[in-house]
N, C-alpha and C positions, 0 to 999 in steps of 0.2 A: 664632586667625587667618587673615588671609584668603588668598586663594589669590592675590593683588596682592603683596600682605606677603611673603610665602615667595619669589619673584620676582625682587622686590627686594631680601633679600637673597640671595639666593642669586646677584645678580649681583655680591656688594660680593665674593663667597672667588675666591681666587684658585684657578686651574687643576689644582695637586693636589686641594686641598679639595674642588674640583665632581666628580673622577674620584672621589675616594673616595664623596662626595655616590650618585652613578652607582651605583657598585659596589654600598652599600647598599641602597639604593632596587630594586633589579635582585632583590636577594637576598629581602629581604621580597618582594617582587612573588610570586618563583616561590614561596616560601612559600607567599604563598596561593595560588598554582592548585596545588603537591603536597596543598593540605590540602583543596583543592573539589575533583579527581580521587578524593581515598580513601573521600569519602562517597556519589559515584555509582559509580551498580551499571555491568556491564561491561555493552556493546553489546554486542547479535545482534551473531552473524555473518553475514556478507551472505549473501542467501541470490540461486544461479546464478538465472539465467532459465530458465524451463521449459520444456522442449522440448514443442514442441507436432506434432512429427512423426510419432509413432504416435495410431492409432483416431480420431474423428470432430470436431471442432469448430466450431460455428459464433460467429463472430459478427456484432452485431448493432443496429443502434442503433431504438427501439420509436418510431416516427413517432405513433402512432397506436392506440387499443385500444379498444376494446367488451366487455363481460361480461353477461349474463342467467342468472340464476341460476349453473348449473356451466360456463356454458359461455363461451369465451374468444375473441375475433377479435381477432389485432393485424396491424398496418400495418410490416414492417421494412424501413428503410433500410439503405443498407448491409452488406448481408449480404454474409459471405463464410464459406460452407463450407467444411472442406478435412475431408479424408481422407489418410493415411498422408505429408503433406505436400503434394497435389496438391488443388486449389482445382477443386472441382464445378462450380460456378457459375460462369464468367464471368462470360454474358452476361444474370444477371438479378441486379443490385441490393436490387432491390426485393420481398419477398416477401409474403403475404398469408402467415398461418399462423392454421388452428383447430382451438386443443385443448378439452377436451372432459374433466372430472374422472372416471376412474374408480377403482372398490372395489374391491379384492380380495375374492375368492368363494371360502369352501374349496367340494370339492364335496363332500356326506356319504353315506355310504355306509351303506344301508339295509339292516342284520342279517337274513340271511332267515330267513323264518320257517318254520320248522320246527314240523310240525302231528302 
């Protein structure tokens, strides 16, 4: 049956029959919702906002960058540096940063030679 046929058949029903049909339709719909929800995984608990009051935080947008081997030059705009909730750079939103790759080196101790 097409939807139009169903609607035409519903028009010919008495008000009590329409109410019974609506109740049955609601029950079917609610059962489908319950079945769909049972198959779903539980949503993760909502995470609160991360406090940014402690420590040093720097947020910025990279405007342009260049790199050569292990050196990077970044031009950052909209830079905000905060330490313990206080803005450190209110007058300098544009910052140029130069980064260089460093490798950790262990100091080797030579054993004393005994003669």
